[in-house]
Phi, psi and omega in degrees: 000136182285160175242158178233128176248129175259130176238120180274128188232148166069179182292339180271001179052051182277144178269112169268137179241139173239120179252124189218153180196139180052040176070007174255140185226140171252132182256125183246122177055060180290113184273201192276061174197068182305317184297319180294318179295312182295324179296319178296318178300312181293317182297334181254010178052045182268151176249107179296137180248333182189163173241129178248136178244126175286329176194178192256019178290149190305322184289349181254353184226010187301329183260003184300312183301315182294320180293321177296319180296319184282318189253354178054053181242155183281152178251121180259125180200150173292129183295345174295345178273001182302327180300325177289323176294321182296335182256013187299316181297316180298316181291323177301314179296320182299318184260010178057042177254134181301129178274119184256000182120152179260118182282151172271147174281120180272321180235115180278124182267000179299128178083354180270147178243357175197154174218150176235125178232112186054239182265006184261122180246111182253136167270136180257127180238119179296139182218062177292161177133311172283317171222174182292321188244031180298149183221145169255141175248117180252129174222122187053237183257024181241137174237123172271111195248011175054228181253022177290313182216146174236173175296116179064021181204181178221167180290154178289154182231016183266003177264162180307131181093352180276147179206114186297321180295316180294320180297314179296322178295319177300314182296315181296316187272327189250346179245310183291347177272354177284161176307140187296336180275004177297131180273136180250121179253096186276170182283349177211159177067197190268167178290145180220191179226162176300316181300314181300316184289322180302325187251357183230345183280111185288347182276330181225110182265149174274000000 
């Protein structure tokens, strides 16, 4: 059975997740703390196999370039997020975040509904609204949901590519229709469940 490690990174307190089993690890949304992420990998003798991105905002991809350089692993992202990668240097300067390099997308997830990496089988669920090409990654009863939904809140929609109507529609159709005991691992704040959000999230009502 796989394990999940959450590492909180950077000034935005972003949640980086590492899902691992049999010493192989998938890195999801590596934020602005390469050393902390890399230290966990080394301390546990893990072998990185891939990097998955829910979307392309700086707080979720700051360490992608460094991880790709060190471990020679592919970066999976919806190509609709390329616009965010193209502005990475500019956004880094704006928020005074160290620019570590702009990663290339190795595997385009646009139009895909599942991926298999080693022993990890992910269902891909499109989640536009926070950004154009946002994605949810579902494995067993866990969904890595980026900035689509948080505990008792939702992702912002005032940045380029954001749309509040689309985001609410995504949550209603693609998250609230999942089994209620499904665990949601968001890009910020604490872990929650589909059931909790359906009945407690004031932003999106069932």
